[in-house]
N, C-alpha and C positions, 0 to 999 in steps of 0.2 A: 504493498499499499503505500510505502514511502517513496518507492522509486516511481509511481503514478503520480504522487503529489509534486514531486522535483519536475517531472516532466510538464505537468499541468502549468506550474510556476515559470519554467522555461519558455513555453509556449505563450503566455500572458505576454511575459517581457519582451520578447518577439513582436506582439502583436501592438505593444504600445509603440515600439520603433517605427510600425507601418503607419502612423497617424497622417504621413503624407499622402500615401496612397489613399486613404480614405478621403481625404480632404479633396484630394483630386478627382475620385468618383463622385463625391458631393455635387463638386460645380459640375462636371460633366453631365450630370443627370437634371441639375437645378437649371441650367444653362437651356435646356430643351422646354421651353412651356407651349402648353397646346392652348388653342383659342376654344373655347367652348361657352355655348349660352342654353342650359339645362335648365328647366325649372321642375317641380314634382307638386303634383296636383294633391292638396291636404287630404281631401276627402278619398281619393280612390287609391294613391300612392303611385300613380303613373308616372314616369317620366316622361317628359316631350322637351324638345329642342332640337337644335344643331350643333355639330362640332366641324369648324374649321380645318380641313386636312392638307391645306394647303402647303403647309409648311414641309408634312411628311412627304410629300411628292417629291423632294430635293434628294438625291442619295448622300449628300455629304452629311447631313445627322445620322444618318443610318452607319455609313462607314466611320464616322467618329465615334458612335455609339458602339460598335463591334470591337473597334481597336481598345477602347475603353474597357470593354466587358472580357474582351481577351486579357488584357494587363492585369487586370483586378485578379481572374480566375489563374493567372501564374502566380502572382505574389501570394495568394491562399495558400496554393500546392506548394510553392516554395517553403512558406512558413510551417506547412504540416510536416514536409519531409525534413526541416531543422528540429522539430519537436520530437522524433524520435529518438 
């Protein structure tokens, strides 16, 4: 059990070092804002409205999101390998 606690402690220490990665990922996700005008009917609970998807028709946000996702997954896998 002591060995497990040491591994968890090492993993958490490495996670604290990856705050830059977390901040970068949060900025990447937060920079993509969707435009939506949606309302909820209080009596029936039905959603109505529209969502402007013009921003998503460009491939640039998709490519940037995919790169950020790939780098994030790579960082997590690297941290898990080091925690062994």
